[in-house]
N, CA, C and O atoms as a printed pandas DataFrame, in Angstrom:
     atom_number atom_name residue_name chain_id  residue_number  x_coord  y_coord  z_coord
0              1         N          UNK        A               1   39.247   66.779  -25.601
1              2        CA          UNK        A               1   40.463   66.503  -24.731
2              3         C          UNK        A               1   40.442   67.556  -23.618
3              4         O          UNK        A               1   39.806   68.604  -23.733
4              5         N          UNK        A               2   41.155   67.240  -22.550
5              6        CA          UNK        A               2   41.209   68.118  -21.391
6              7         C          UNK        A               2   42.214   69.226  -21.685
7              8         O          UNK        A               2   43.123   69.062  -22.499
8              9         N          UNK        A               3   42.045   70.283  -21.051
9             10        CA          UNK        A               3   43.002   71.366  -21.176
10            11         C          UNK        A               3   44.189   71.014  -20.387
11            12         O          UNK        A               3   44.061   70.505  -19.274
12            13         N          UNK        A               4   45.400   71.271  -20.933
13            14        CA          UNK        A               4   46.667   70.933  -20.298
14            15         C          UNK        A               4   47.112   72.130  -19.402
15            16         O          UNK        A               4   46.853   73.286  -19.738
16            17         N          UNK        A               5   47.767   71.841  -18.289
17            18        CA          UNK        A               5   48.293   72.864  -17.381
18            19         C          UNK        A               5   49.589   73.345  -17.924
19            20         O          UNK        A               5   50.264   72.663  -18.695
20            21         N          UNK        A               6   49.928   74.531  -17.510
21            22        CA          UNK        A               6   51.206   75.090  -17.953
22            23         C          UNK        A               6   52.367   74.223  -17.483
23            24         O          UNK        A               6   52.389   73.791  -16.331
24            25         N          UNK        A               7   53.328   73.967  -18.358
25            26        CA          UNK        A               7   54.360   72.988  -17.922
26            27         C          UNK        A               7   55.233   73.548  -16.745
27            28         O          UNK        A               7   55.400   74.752  -16.551
28            29         N          UNK        A               8   55.762   72.563  -15.993
29            30        CA          UNK        A               8   56.674   72.891  -14.861
30            31         C          UNK        A               8   55.995   73.647  -13.713
31            32         O          UNK        A               8   56.631   74.456  -13.038
32            33         N          UNK        A               9   54.754   73.391  -13.505
33            34        CA          UNK        A               9   54.060   73.949  -12.340
34            35         C          UNK        A               9   53.446   72.864  -11.556
35            36         O          UNK        A               9   53.401   71.729  -12.031
36            37         N          UNK        A              10   52.961   73.133  -10.367
37            38        CA          UNK        A              10   52.422   72.109   -9.521
38            39         C          UNK        A              10   51.145   71.493  -10.168
39            40         O          UNK        A              10   50.866   70.302  -10.025
40            41         N          UNK        A              11   50.400   72.343  -10.872
41            42        CA          UNK        A              11   49.217   71.859  -11.579
42            43         C          UNK        A              11   49.617   70.829  -12.728
43            44         O          UNK        A              11   48.949   69.828  -12.988
44            45         N          UNK        A              12   50.741   71.180  -13.357
45            46        CA          UNK        A              12   51.186   70.246  -14.417
46            47         C          UNK        A              12   51.583   68.939  -13.872
47            48         O          UNK        A              12   51.204   67.900  -14.412
48            49         N          UNK        A              13   52.383   68.944  -12.748
49            50        CA          UNK        A              13   52.746   67.714  -12.078
50            51         C          UNK        A              13   51.527   66.871  -11.616
51            52         O          UNK        A              13   51.486   65.648  -11.745
52            53         N          UNK        A              14   50.566   67.597  -11.083
53            54        CA          UNK        A              14   49.368   66.923  -10.680
54            55         C          UNK        A              14   48.649   66.297  -11.911
55            56         O          UNK        A              14   48.163   65.169  -11.827
56            57         N          UNK        A              15   48.583   67.017  -13.031
57            58        CA          UNK        A              15   47.969   66.519  -14.179
58            59         C          UNK        A              15   48.637   65.206  -14.706
59            60         O          UNK        A              15   47.970   64.229  -15.048
60            61         N          UNK        A              16   49.983   65.254  -14.747
61            62        CA          UNK        A              16   50.769   64.154  -15.232
62            63         C          UNK        A              16   50.569   62.925  -14.341
63            64         O          UNK        A              16   50.453   61.800  -14.828
64            65         N          UNK        A              17   50.529   63.171  -12.984
65            66        CA          UNK        A              17   50.310   62.096  -12.048
66            67         C          UNK        A              17   48.968   61.435  -12.298
67            68         O          UNK        A              17   48.844   60.211  -12.328
68            69         N          UNK        A              18   47.946   62.302  -12.481
69            70        CA          UNK        A              18   46.601   61.827  -12.737
70            71         C          UNK        A              18   46.494   61.034  -14.018
71            72         O          UNK        A              18   45.808   60.013  -14.070
72            73         N          UNK        A              19   47.166   61.497  -15.045
73            74        CA          UNK        A              19   47.213   60.745  -16.374
74            75         C          UNK        A              19   47.945   59.393  -16.133
75            76         O          UNK        A              19   47.493   58.366  -16.639
76            77         N          UNK        A              20   49.010   59.379  -15.411
77            78        CA          UNK        A              20   49.710   58.158  -15.133
78            79         C          UNK        A              20   48.814   57.194  -14.381
79            80         O          UNK        A              20   48.768   56.016  -14.735
80            81         N          UNK        A              21   48.114   57.633  -13.381
81            82        CA          UNK        A              21   47.198   56.708  -12.652
82            83         C          UNK        A              21   46.035   56.238  -13.441
83            84         O          UNK        A              21   45.627   55.080  -13.353
84            85         N          UNK        A              22   45.478   57.168  -14.245
85            86        CA          UNK        A              22   44.396   56.729  -15.168
86            87         C          UNK        A              22   44.784   55.626  -16.164
87            88         O          UNK        A              22   44.046   54.684  -16.453
88            89         N          UNK        A              23   46.048   55.839  -16.675
89            90        CA          UNK        A              23   46.490   54.786  -17.623
90            91         C          UNK        A              23   46.736   53.496  -16.955
91            92         O          UNK        A              23   46.444   52.444  -17.523
92            93         N          UNK        A              24   47.303   53.524  -15.673
93            94        CA          UNK        A              24   47.512   52.316  -14.965
94            95         C          UNK        A              24   46.194   51.651  -14.606
95            96         O          UNK        A              24   46.071   50.435  -14.749
96            97         N          UNK        A              25   45.255   52.367  -14.167
97            98        CA          UNK        A              25   43.920   51.837  -13.808
98            99         C          UNK        A              25   43.203   51.218  -15.092
99           100         O          UNK        A              25   42.586   50.154  -15.034
100          101         N          UNK        A              26   43.327   51.917  -16.166
101          102        CA          UNK        A              26   42.742   51.359  -17.411
102          103         C          UNK        A              26   43.447   49.974  -17.788
103          104         O          UNK        A              26   42.816   48.974  -18.131
104          105         N          UNK        A              27   44.788   50.044  -17.682
105          106        CA          UNK        A              27   45.503   48.848  -17.960
106          107         C          UNK        A              27   45.044   47.637  -17.066
107          108         O          UNK        A              27   44.888   46.509  -17.534
108          109         N          UNK        A              28   44.850   47.939  -15.815
109          110        CA          UNK        A              28   44.435   46.959  -14.840
110          111         C          UNK        A              28   42.996   46.479  -15.138
111          112         O          UNK        A              28   42.637   45.354  -14.792
112          113         N          UNK        A              29   42.219   47.289  -15.747
113          114        CA          UNK        A              29   40.858   46.817  -16.186
114          115         C          UNK        A              29   40.950   45.768  -17.301
115          116         O          UNK        A              29   40.063   44.923  -17.425
116          117         N          UNK        A              30   42.071   45.817  -18.155
117          118        CA          UNK        A              30   42.201   44.871  -19.204
118          119         C          UNK        A              30   42.954   43.647  -18.745
119          120         O          UNK        A              30   42.703   42.549  -19.243
120          121         N          UNK        A              31   43.858   43.803  -17.822
121          122        CA          UNK        A              31   44.714   42.625  -17.360
122          123         C          UNK        A              31   44.385   42.337  -15.909
123          124         O          UNK        A              31   44.725   43.126  -15.027
124          125         N          UNK        A              32   43.741   41.238  -15.654
125          126        CA          UNK        A              32   43.315   40.976  -14.258
126          127         C          UNK        A              32   44.517   40.374  -13.421
127          128         O          UNK        A              32   44.624   40.654  -12.227
128          129         N          UNK        A              33   45.381   39.578  -14.035
129          130        CA          UNK        A              33   46.379   38.975  -13.262
130          131         C          UNK        A              33   47.490   39.982  -12.834
131          132         O          UNK        A              33   48.115   40.599  -13.697
132          133         N          UNK        A              34   47.725   40.142  -11.567
133          134        CA          UNK        A              34   48.630   41.169  -11.137
134          135         C          UNK        A              34   50.043   40.955  -11.525
135          136         O          UNK        A              34   50.755   41.948  -11.674
136          137         N          UNK        A              35   50.536   39.745  -11.708
137          138        CA          UNK        A              35   51.904   39.611  -12.138
138          139         C          UNK        A              35   52.122   40.038  -13.543
139          140         O          UNK        A              35   53.177   40.589  -13.856
140          141         N          UNK        A              36   51.158   39.808  -14.423
141          142        CA          UNK        A              36   51.256   40.326  -15.802
142          143         C          UNK        A              36   51.051   41.836  -15.776
143          144         O          UNK        A              36   51.767   42.578  -16.448
144          145         N          UNK        A              37   50.115   42.269  -15.032
145          146        CA          UNK        A              37   49.838   43.768  -14.969
146          147         C          UNK        A              37   51.099   44.463  -14.461
147          148         O          UNK        A              37   51.469   45.508  -14.997
148          149         N          UNK        A              38   51.754   43.932  -13.472
149          150        CA          UNK        A              38   52.881   44.622  -12.950
150          151         C          UNK        A              38   54.033   44.796  -13.982
151          152         O          UNK        A              38   54.717   45.819  -13.951
152          153         N          UNK        A              39   54.242   43.890  -14.827
153          154        CA          UNK        A              39   55.178   43.960  -15.865
154          155         C          UNK        A              39   54.809   45.069  -16.835
155          156         O          UNK        A              39   55.661   45.822  -17.307
156          157         N          UNK        A              40   53.489   45.151  -17.123
157          158        CA          UNK        A              40   53.015   46.194  -18.047
158          159         C          UNK        A              40   53.086   47.571  -17.302
159          160         O          UNK        A              40   53.367   48.593  -17.928
160          161         N          UNK        A              41   52.842   47.584  -16.031
161          162        CA          UNK        A              41   52.931   48.843  -15.228
162          163         C          UNK        A              41   54.418   49.387  -15.316
163          164         O          UNK        A              41   54.653   50.591  -15.425
164          165         N          UNK        A              42   55.322   48.496  -15.266
165          166        CA          UNK        A              42   56.780   48.911  -15.349
166          167         C          UNK        A              42   57.047   49.508  -16.776
167          168         O          UNK        A              42   57.802   50.471  -16.907
168          169         N          UNK        A              43   56.423   48.931  -17.825
169          170        CA          UNK        A              43   56.613   49.502  -19.108
170          171         C          UNK        A              43   55.927   50.907  -19.241
171          172         O          UNK        A              43   56.429   51.837  -19.872
172          173         N          UNK        A              44   54.760   50.965  -18.597
173          174        CA          UNK        A              44   54.145   52.378  -18.676
174          175         C          UNK        A              44   55.024   53.406  -17.916
175          176         O          UNK        A              44   55.164   54.542  -18.367
176          177         N          UNK        A              45   55.585   53.028  -16.820
177          178        CA          UNK        A              45   56.406   53.843  -16.018
178          179         C          UNK        A              45   57.667   54.223  -16.847
179          180         O          UNK        A              45   58.113   55.368  -16.782
180          181         N          UNK        A              46   58.222   53.304  -17.598
181          182        CA          UNK        A              46   59.352   53.575  -18.383
182          183         C          UNK        A              46   59.082   54.593  -19.461
183          184         O          UNK        A              46   59.911   55.454  -19.754
184          185         N          UNK        A              47   57.834   54.474  -20.084
185          186        CA          UNK        A              47   57.448   55.446  -21.111
186          187         C          UNK        A              47   57.359   56.852  -20.475
187          188         O          UNK        A              47   57.835   57.820  -21.070
188          189         N          UNK        A              48   56.758   56.976  -19.283
189          190        CA          UNK        A              48   56.709   58.257  -18.630
190          191         C          UNK        A              48   58.118   58.805  -18.285
191          192         O          UNK        A              48   58.428   59.976  -18.503
192          193         N          UNK        A              49   58.917   57.931  -17.759
193          194        CA          UNK        A              49   60.325   58.309  -17.413
194          195         C          UNK        A              49   61.111   58.726  -18.666
195          196         O          UNK        A              49   61.938   59.634  -18.580
196          197         N          UNK        A              50   60.896   58.131  -19.756
197          198        CA          UNK        A              50   61.627   58.562  -21.014
198          199         C          UNK        A              50   61.309   59.928  -21.411
199          200         O          UNK        A              50   62.118   60.551  -22.098
200          201         N          UNK        A              51   60.179   60.468  -21.033
201          202        CA          UNK        A              51   59.786   61.842  -21.374
202          203         C          UNK        A              51   59.948   62.801  -20.185
203          204         O          UNK        A              51   59.522   63.955  -20.235
204          205         N          UNK        A              52   60.570   62.294  -19.123
205          206        CA          UNK        A              52   60.833   63.180  -17.949
206          207         C          UNK        A              52   61.704   64.400  -18.231
207          208         O          UNK        A              52   61.463   65.456  -17.646
208          209         N          UNK        A              53   62.684   64.300  -19.082
209          210        CA          UNK        A              53   63.623   65.396  -19.343
210          211         C          UNK        A              53   63.197   66.287  -20.552
211          212         O          UNK        A              53   63.989   67.091  -21.043
212          213         N          UNK        A              54   61.958   66.127  -21.008
213          214        CA          UNK        A              54   61.514   67.027  -22.052
214          215         C          UNK        A              54   61.149   68.367  -21.417
215          216         O          UNK        A              54   60.326   68.445  -20.505
216          217         N          UNK        A              55   61.790   69.417  -21.933
217          218        CA          UNK        A              55   61.562   70.761  -21.357
218          219         C          UNK        A              55   60.889   71.706  -22.253
219          220         O          UNK        A              55   60.556   72.819  -21.844
220          221         N          UNK        A              56   60.662   71.301  -23.512
221          222        CA          UNK        A              56   59.954   72.122  -24.481
222          223         C          UNK        A              56   58.522   72.042  -24.270
223          224         O          UNK        A              56   57.953   70.955  -24.374
224          225         N          UNK        A              57   57.831   73.209  -23.952
225          226        CA          UNK        A              57   56.355   73.153  -23.644
226          227         C          UNK        A              57   55.573   72.613  -24.836
227          228         O          UNK        A              57   54.592   71.903  -24.613
228          229         N          UNK        A              58   55.942   72.905  -26.105
229          230        CA          UNK        A              58   55.204   72.370  -27.251
230          231         C          UNK        A              58   55.362   70.848  -27.348
231          232         O          UNK        A              58   54.405   70.125  -27.625
232          233         N          UNK        A              59   56.489   70.421  -27.132
233          234        CA          UNK        A              59   56.736   68.951  -27.176
234          235         C          UNK        A              59   55.960   68.197  -26.015
235          236         O          UNK        A              59   55.393   67.117  -26.180
236          237         N          UNK        A              60   56.001   68.879  -24.854
237          238        CA          UNK        A              60   55.247   68.247  -23.729
238          239         C          UNK        A              60   53.713   68.186  -24.070
239          240         O          UNK        A              60   53.018   67.208  -23.796
240          241         N          UNK        A              61   53.261   69.297  -24.680
241          242        CA          UNK        A              61   51.782   69.343  -24.946
242          243         C          UNK        A              61   51.490   68.216  -26.038
243          244         O          UNK        A              61   50.471   67.530  -25.949
244          245         N          UNK        A              62   52.333   68.058  -26.984
245          246        CA          UNK        A              62   52.111   67.003  -27.974
246          247         C          UNK        A              62   52.221   65.626  -27.364
247          248         O          UNK        A              62   51.459   64.736  -27.743
248          249         N          UNK        A              63   53.172   65.401  -26.400
249          250        CA          UNK        A              63   53.280   64.091  -25.817
250          251         C          UNK        A              63   52.058   63.782  -25.016
251          252         O          UNK        A              63   51.525   62.677  -25.108
252          253         N          UNK        A              64   51.562   64.789  -24.175
253          254        CA          UNK        A              64   50.419   64.471  -23.304
254          255         C          UNK        A              64   49.150   64.390  -24.111
255          256         O          UNK        A              64   48.239   63.654  -23.732
256          257         N          UNK        A              65   49.051   65.096  -25.182
257          258        CA          UNK        A              65   47.782   64.938  -25.997
258          259         C          UNK        A              65   47.757   63.549  -26.634
259          260         O          UNK        A              65   46.707   62.911  -26.713
260          261         N          UNK        A              66   48.905   63.095  -27.080
261          262        CA          UNK        A              66   49.003   61.667  -27.648
262          263         C          UNK        A              66   48.642   60.667  -26.555
263          264         O          UNK        A              66   47.922   59.704  -26.818
264          265         N          UNK        A              67   49.108   60.868  -25.391
265          266        CA          UNK        A              67   48.880   59.917  -24.251
266          267         C          UNK        A              67   47.335   59.926  -23.933
267          268         O          UNK        A              67   46.737   58.866  -23.755
268          269         N          UNK        A              68   46.701   61.160  -23.865
269          270        CA          UNK        A              68   45.271   61.236  -23.709
270          271         C          UNK        A              68   44.474   60.509  -24.751
271          272         O          UNK        A              68   43.511   59.801  -24.456
272          273         N          UNK        A              69   44.917   60.708  -26.037
273          274        CA          UNK        A              69   44.237   60.088  -27.171
274          275         C          UNK        A              69   44.444   58.563  -27.042
275          276         O          UNK        A              69   43.511   57.815  -27.332
276          277         N          UNK        A              70   45.569   58.096  -26.641
277          278        CA          UNK        A              70   45.826   56.650  -26.584
278          279         C          UNK        A              70   44.932   56.032  -25.460
279          280         O          UNK        A              70   44.383   54.937  -25.578
280          281         N          UNK        A              71   44.835   56.854  -24.331
281          282        CA          UNK        A              71   44.092   56.402  -23.191
282          283         C          UNK        A              71   42.536   56.293  -23.643
283          284         O          UNK        A              71   41.837   55.334  -23.317
284          285         N          UNK        A              72   42.091   57.332  -24.393
285          286        CA          UNK        A              72   40.703   57.341  -24.896
286          287         C          UNK        A              72   40.419   56.158  -25.789
287          288         O          UNK        A              72   39.358   55.536  -25.729
288          289         N          UNK        A              73   41.420   55.863  -26.633
289          290        CA          UNK        A              73   41.278   54.789  -27.629
290          291         C          UNK        A              73   41.319   53.378  -26.905
291          292         O          UNK        A              73   40.629   52.459  -27.347
292          293         N          UNK        A              74   42.048   53.222  -25.902
293          294        CA          UNK        A              74   42.246   51.991  -25.178
294          295         C          UNK        A              74   41.312   51.858  -24.013
295          296         O          UNK        A              74   41.451   50.908  -23.243
296          297         N          UNK        A              75   40.372   52.744  -23.835
297          298        CA          UNK        A              75   39.439   52.757  -22.680
298          299         C          UNK        A              75   38.650   51.477  -22.675
299          300         O          UNK        A              75   38.103   51.082  -23.705
300          301         N          UNK        A              76   38.577   50.804  -21.512
301          302        CA          UNK        A              76   37.839   49.580  -21.343
302          303         C          UNK        A              76   36.369   49.871  -21.378
303          304         O          UNK        A              76   35.913   50.827  -20.752
304          305         N          UNK        A              77   35.548   49.001  -22.158
305          306        CA          UNK        A              77   34.167   49.332  -22.238
306          307         C          UNK        A              77   33.332   48.964  -20.964
307          308         O          UNK        A              77   32.222   49.458  -20.763
308          309         N          UNK        A              78   33.897   48.112  -20.159
309          310        CA          UNK        A              78   33.178   47.724  -18.940
310          311         C          UNK        A              78   34.226   47.690  -17.813
311          312         O          UNK        A              78   34.620   46.610  -17.375
312          313         N          UNK        A              79   34.685   48.881  -17.336
313          314        CA          UNK        A              79   35.811   48.851  -16.319
314          315         C          UNK        A              79   35.386   48.218  -15.033
315          316         O          UNK        A              79   34.205   48.221  -14.685
316          317         N          UNK        A              80   36.342   47.676  -14.324
317          318        CA          UNK        A              80   36.169   47.005  -13.032
318          319         C          UNK        A              80   35.759   48.102  -11.987
319          320         O          UNK        A              80   36.343   49.183  -11.906
320          321         N          UNK        A              81   34.731   47.741  -11.217
321          322        CA          UNK        A              81   34.301   48.580  -10.122
322          323         C          UNK        A              81   34.338   47.737   -8.822
323          324         O          UNK        A              81   33.787   46.638   -8.758
324          325         N          UNK        A              82   34.970   48.262   -7.854
325          326        CA          UNK        A              82   35.079   47.544   -6.523
326          327         C          UNK        A              82   33.608   47.129   -6.101
327          328         O          UNK        A              82   32.698   47.950   -6.216
328          329         N          UNK        A              83   33.395   45.959   -5.652
329          330        CA          UNK        A              83   32.097   45.450   -5.418
330          331         C          UNK        A              83   31.274   46.344   -4.444
331          332         O          UNK        A              83   30.073   46.503   -4.662
332          333         N          UNK        A              84   31.868   46.920   -3.401
333          334        CA          UNK        A              84   31.113   47.695   -2.448
334          335         C          UNK        A              84   30.994   49.208   -2.905
335          336         O          UNK        A              84   30.308   49.971   -2.226
336          337         N          UNK        A              85   31.594   49.624   -3.952
337          338        CA          UNK        A              85   31.495   50.926   -4.410
338          339         C          UNK        A              85   30.228   51.202   -5.232
339          340         O          UNK        A              85   29.646   50.246   -5.745
340          341         N          UNK        A              86   29.763   52.467   -5.390
341          342        CA          UNK        A              86   28.589   52.749   -6.234
342          343         C          UNK        A              86   28.782   52.117   -7.647
343          344         O          UNK        A              86   29.791   52.334   -8.319
344          345         N          UNK        A              87   27.811   51.365   -8.033
345          346        CA          UNK        A              87   27.899   50.661   -9.345
346          347         C          UNK        A              87   28.362   49.302   -9.292
347          348         O          UNK        A              87   28.208   48.546  -10.251
348          349         N          UNK        A              88   28.991   48.909   -8.094
349          350        CA          UNK        A              88   29.521   47.599   -7.912
350          351         C          UNK        A              88   28.446   46.541   -7.694
351          352         O          UNK        A              88   27.268   46.868   -7.547
352          353         N          UNK        A              89   28.860   45.241   -7.674
353          354        CA          UNK        A              89   27.823   44.245   -7.596
354          355         C          UNK        A              89   27.221   44.108   -6.219
355          356         O          UNK        A              89   26.147   43.517   -6.102
356          357         N          UNK        A              90   27.844   44.619   -5.159
357          358        CA          UNK        A              90   27.311   44.554   -3.758
358          359         C          UNK        A              90   26.809   45.940   -3.349
359          360         O          UNK        A              90   26.446   46.083   -2.181
360          361         N          UNK        A              91   26.753   46.952   -4.175
361          362        CA          UNK        A              91   26.345   48.237   -3.746
362          363         C          UNK        A              91   24.889   48.202   -3.371
363          364         O          UNK        A              91   24.065   47.764   -4.174
364          365         N          UNK        A              92   24.532   48.647   -2.173
365          366        CA          UNK        A              92   23.207   48.700   -1.636
366          367         C          UNK        A              92   22.533   47.365   -1.519
367          368         O          UNK        A              92   21.306   47.295   -1.446
368          369         N          UNK        A              93   23.292   46.319   -1.500
369          370        CA          UNK        A              93   22.746   44.960   -1.344
370          371         C          UNK        A              93   22.548   44.737    0.198
371          372         O          UNK        A              93   23.436   45.034    0.997
372          373         N          UNK        A              94   21.361   44.209    0.575
373          374        CA          UNK        A              94   21.103   43.883    1.950
374          375         C          UNK        A              94   21.202   45.152    2.862
375          376         O          UNK        A              94   21.863   45.153    3.900
376          377         N          UNK        A              95   20.524   46.196    2.419
377          378        CA          UNK        A              95   20.510   47.405    3.318
378          379         C          UNK        A              95   19.893   47.104    4.574
379          380         O          UNK        A              95   18.984   46.277    4.645
380          381         N          UNK        A              96   20.369   47.777    5.656
381          382        CA          UNK        A              96   19.701   47.478    6.957
382          383         C          UNK        A              96   18.339   48.065    6.994
383          384         O          UNK        A              96   18.130   49.178    6.512
384          385         N          UNK        A              97   17.342   47.306    7.587
385          386        CA          UNK        A              97   15.996   47.758    7.663
386          387         C          UNK        A              97   15.900   48.892    8.662
387          388         O          UNK        A              97   16.514   48.875    9.728
388          389         N          UNK        A              98   15.088   49.899    8.268
389          390        CA          UNK        A              98   14.922   50.988    9.267
390          391         C          UNK        A              98   14.098   50.521   10.434
391          392         O          UNK        A              98   13.068   49.870   10.260
392          393         N          UNK        A              99   14.553   50.853   11.629
393          394        CA          UNK        A              99   13.857   50.434   12.805
394          395         C          UNK        A              99   12.439   51.020   12.848
395          396         O          UNK        A              99   12.233   52.193   12.534
396          397         N          UNK        A             100   11.467   50.187   13.241
397          398        CA          UNK        A             100   10.147   50.657   13.354
398          399         C          UNK        A             100    9.960   51.521   14.542
399          400         O          UNK        A             100   10.651   51.330   15.542
400          401         N          UNK        A             101    9.066   52.463   14.498
401          402        CA          UNK        A             101    8.773   53.332   15.612
402          403         C          UNK        A             101    7.446   52.818   16.276
403          404         O          UNK        A             101    6.685   52.110   15.617
404          405         N          UNK        A             102    7.176   53.145   17.495
405          406        CA          UNK        A             102    5.860   52.730   18.048
406          407         C          UNK        A             102    4.653   53.192   17.279
407          408         O          UNK        A             102    3.595   52.563   17.287
408          409         N          UNK        A             103    4.851   54.360   16.584
409          410        CA          UNK        A             103    3.699   54.862   15.759
410          411         C          UNK        A             103    3.370   53.907   14.633
411          412         O          UNK        A             103    2.212   53.748   14.245
412          413         N          UNK        A             104    4.430   53.263   14.106
413          414        CA          UNK        A             104    4.223   52.271   13.029
414          415         C          UNK        A             104    3.401   51.116   13.525
415          416         O          UNK        A             104    2.512   50.632   12.824
416          417         N          UNK        A             105    3.687   50.664   14.734
417          418        CA          UNK        A             105    2.944   49.510   15.290
418          419         C          UNK        A             105    1.492   49.892   15.618
419          420         O          UNK        A             105    0.572   49.094   15.437
420          421         N          UNK        A             106    1.318   51.051   16.072
421          422        CA          UNK        A             106   -0.029   51.567   16.362
422          423         C          UNK        A             106   -0.850   51.547   15.043
423          424         O          UNK        A             106   -1.972   51.043   15.022
424          425         N          UNK        A             107   -0.293   52.087   13.969
425          426        CA          UNK        A             107   -1.035   52.118   12.693
426          427         C          UNK        A             107   -1.438   50.751   12.257
427          428         O          UNK        A             107   -2.569   50.513   11.833
428          429         N          UNK        A             108   -0.489   49.850   12.370
429          430        CA          UNK        A             108   -0.696   48.454   11.915
430          431         C          UNK        A             108   -1.754   47.758   12.727
431          432         O          UNK        A             108   -2.668   47.161   12.157
432          433         N          UNK        A             109   -1.665   47.813   14.015
433          434        CA          UNK        A             109   -2.497   47.015   14.854
434          435         C          UNK        A             109   -3.934   47.648   15.124
435          436         O          UNK        A             109   -4.834   46.979   15.630
436          437         N          UNK        A             110   -4.077   48.865   14.784
437          438        CA          UNK        A             110   -5.452   49.468   14.979
438          439         C          UNK        A             110   -6.297   49.238   13.751
439          440         O          UNK        A             110   -7.509   49.443   13.813
440          441         N          UNK        A             111   -5.711   48.814   12.616
441          442        CA          UNK        A             111   -6.464   48.564   11.383
442          443         C          UNK        A             111   -7.229   47.234   11.517
443          444         O          UNK        A             111   -8.343   47.102   11.009
444          445         N          UNK        A             112   -6.634   46.271   12.191
445          446        CA          UNK        A             112   -7.296   44.938   12.422
446          447         C          UNK        A             112   -7.949   44.799   13.715
447          448         O          UNK        A             112   -7.481   45.372   14.699
448          449         N          UNK        A             113   -9.034   44.054   13.789
449          450        CA          UNK        A             113   -9.556   43.833   15.120
450          451         C          UNK        A             113   -8.661   42.833   15.955
451          452         O          UNK        A             113   -8.054   41.924   15.387
452          453         N          UNK        A             114   -8.600   43.017   17.241
453          454        CA          UNK        A             114   -7.851   42.165   18.019
454          455         C          UNK        A             114   -8.373   40.739   18.057
455          456         O          UNK        A             114   -9.581   40.562   18.214
456          457         N          UNK        A             115   -7.564   39.738   17.928
457          458        CA          UNK        A             115   -8.008   38.386   17.925
458          459         C          UNK        A             115   -8.512   38.006   19.330
459          460         O          UNK        A             115   -7.949   38.406   20.349
460          461         N          UNK        A             116   -9.623   37.198   19.337
461          462        CA          UNK        A             116  -10.125   36.739   20.643
462          463         C          UNK        A             116   -9.593   35.299   20.919
463          464         O          UNK        A             116   -9.732   34.377   20.115
464          465         N          UNK        A             117   -9.000   35.191   22.070
465          466        CA          UNK        A             117   -8.410   33.875   22.458
466          467         C          UNK        A             117   -9.274   33.331   23.561
467          468         O          UNK        A             117   -9.624   34.020   24.520
468          469         N          UNK        A             118   -9.604   32.079   23.394
469          470        CA          UNK        A             118  -10.335   31.378   24.371
470          471         C          UNK        A             118   -9.506   30.345   24.991
471          472         O          UNK        A             118   -8.591   29.819   24.358
472          473         N          UNK        A             119   -9.814   29.994   26.335
473          474        CA          UNK        A             119   -9.064   28.887   26.982
474          475         C          UNK        A             119   -9.337   27.594   26.197
475          476         O          UNK        A             119  -10.360   27.434   25.530
476          477         N          UNK        A             120   -8.394   26.713   26.312
477          478        CA          UNK        A             120   -8.546   25.394   25.656
478          479         C          UNK        A             120   -9.767   24.740   26.027
479          480         O          UNK        A             120  -10.090   24.640   27.211
480          481         N          UNK        A             121  -10.515   24.255   25.023
481          482        CA          UNK        A             121  -11.787   23.571   25.260
482          483         C          UNK        A             121  -12.989   24.465   25.149
483          484         O          UNK        A             121  -14.095   23.998   24.878
484          485         N          UNK        A             122  -12.797   25.678   25.345
485          486        CA          UNK        A             122  -13.898   26.692   25.194
486          487         C          UNK        A             122  -14.101   27.141   23.773
487          488         O          UNK        A             122  -13.163   27.222   22.980
488          489         N          UNK        A             123  -15.339   27.429   23.471
489          490        CA          UNK        A             123  -15.546   27.826   22.073
490          491         C          UNK        A             123  -16.379   29.158   22.177
491          492         O          UNK        A             123  -17.050   29.468   23.161
492          493         N          UNK        A             124  -16.250   29.872   21.075
493          494        CA          UNK        A             124  -16.984   31.101   20.888
494          495         C          UNK        A             124  -18.490   30.743   20.888
495          496         O          UNK        A             124  -18.880   29.804   20.193
496          497         N          UNK        A             125  -19.339   31.454   21.639
497          498        CA          UNK        A             125  -20.765   31.165   21.617
498          499         C          UNK        A             125  -21.347   31.329   20.171
499          500         O          UNK        A             125  -22.231   30.559   19.796
500          501         N          UNK        A             126  -20.905   32.242   19.415
501          502        CA          UNK        A             126  -21.412   32.431   18.016
502          503         C          UNK        A             126  -21.026   31.220   17.206
503          504         O          UNK        A             126  -21.827   30.706   16.425
504          505         N          UNK        A             127  -19.792   30.754   17.388
505          506        CA          UNK        A             127  -19.403   29.583   16.614
506          507         C          UNK        A             127  -20.156   28.324   16.875
507          508         O          UNK        A             127  -20.349   27.485   15.995
508          509         N          UNK        A             128  -20.604   28.201   18.177
509          510        CA          UNK        A             128  -21.469   27.044   18.504
510          511         C          UNK        A             128  -22.804   27.102   17.681
511          512         O          UNK        A             128  -23.261   26.095   17.138
512          513         N          UNK        A             129  -23.391   28.307   17.618
513          514        CA          UNK        A             129  -24.692   28.449   17.018
514          515         C          UNK        A             129  -24.554   28.357   15.452
515          516         O          UNK        A             129  -25.506   27.934   14.798
516          517         N          UNK        A             130  -23.434   28.730   14.867
517          518        CA          UNK        A             130  -23.393   28.707   13.424
518          519         C          UNK        A             130  -22.853   27.403   12.868
519          520         O          UNK        A             130  -22.886   27.164   11.660
520          521         N          UNK        A             131  -22.378   26.601   13.723
521          522        CA          UNK        A             131  -21.785   25.298   13.278
522          523         C          UNK        A             131  -22.995   24.358   12.965
523          524         O          UNK        A             131  -23.913   24.166   13.762
524          525         N          UNK        A             132  -22.904   23.802   11.749
525          526        CA          UNK        A             132  -23.906   22.736   11.430
526          527         C          UNK        A             132  -23.266   21.414   11.268
527          528         O          UNK        A             132  -22.318   21.257   10.498
528          529         N          UNK        A             133  -23.787   20.426   12.007
529          530        CA          UNK        A             133  -23.214   19.052   11.918
530          531         C          UNK        A             133  -23.401   18.328   10.621
531          532         O          UNK        A             133  -22.954   17.190   10.479
């Protein structure tokens, strides 16, 4: 489990907000329909609000540890990843091609002999001699 921040500090508030967001995100991984998820999000918010006036540090620690354990137990095995984010279905799909430099063209074209083009109707003299009817 993660170490808990001292209660009633800015770090503690930040930790509780983070826990709240992680629980909401995990619940959204399980429930795709927003109207159903919104109702469940209100229930999650009510659970957090019911513990808002707990001022005993030991009780807070116990509540937060239980919430972390429940989150770990309910963790989705295949969480939703936004398509364009790392790990998403469109991540690095159709990357732009690096523009070629003139040096790339020089390397490619110097490896092959230059094709010889003849005017229409003319033939290569070697081709005439090697052709057998």
